Structure formats: structure tokens, C-alpha cells
N, C-alpha and C positions, 0 to 999 in steps of 0.2 A: 504493499500500500503506499502509495506517495503521500507526504505530508506537504502542509503548507511550507514549511521551511524549506524542503527541497526546491519548491519553485522560486524562493528567495535566491537561493545560491545559483539557480539557472540563470536569474534575471541579472546577475551581478557579473555572471561570466562573459568574458570577452568574445569567446566562441565555444559553441557547443558542436561537439562531432557525435553522429550516432553510426555505430558500425552496423547496428541492426535495430530496427523498431520493433522487432518481435523476440520473445526470448525461445531459443531453440537449444537443442543438444550442446552445439558447439558455441553459442553466443559469447558465453565468458571467455573461451579459449580465443575467438577470434579478436574481442575486445584487449585481452592481456597481450596478444600479439602485436595489435595495432599500436598500443602504448610503447612497447619496446622498440618497433620498429620507429618511433618517431621521437625518441629521446636518445640522450647521449649517458643518462644516469638513472638507474632504478633504484627508488626508495622503497624497500620492502620491509614490511612487518611481519617477521618469520621466528616460528617457534620451533624450529629443526627439523619438521616432519618432511621426511623424504617423498612422499607421494601428496598429492592435490596439487592445487592450482597456483598457490605462491611458491612452492619448488618448481614446477613445470615452467612457470614464467622465469623464475631466476636462471633455470637451466638454458633456456631460451636466450636471455641476455647474455649470460656469459658465451653461449656459441657465438653472439655476433659482437663479442668483445665490448660490452656495455659495461661501465663502472656499475657496482652493486654496494650499496649501502644498506645493510642489515640492521633492523631495530627489533629488540626482544619486546614481545607482548606482554612479558611477565614485571611485574613492578616490584623492584628490590626495596626494601626498605626496612 
């Protein structure tokens, strides 16, 4: 469900790019590849899991020689 605050973010964006207007089996994969293809640095919140979308996106970024900055999702303190 899209909330009111989501529209506020969209209204403030300089540009909005849709990789797909419909959810499909591979829409997140296509979105992640698009992001990696159009950046020089990937900022990833990564928990160390070897499977899943974040890990797959990081491997793709590494294959393309992109810089990867990992942020742990765990709060230390």
C-alpha cells in the first residue's frame, strides 16, 4: 500500500524512473540491475546473507567493478 508520504517523496524528486509499472517475478531484479548499471558506487544495507536480492545485487556490482559500501543493519550499542 502506498502512503501519503510516498507521494511527498515523489513530488520532491528531480526525476522518477520506472523500470516496470507492474510487479512481476523479476521486477526487483530488473530494478536492482538498473540501479547498478547507472551508478559508480553501491550503498548496501547488508546482513551477510549469501542468498537474496541484496547479495545478488552486490555480486552484480562487483562483476561490473562498482565500488560497494556495506552498512550493517544491526544496531550496536
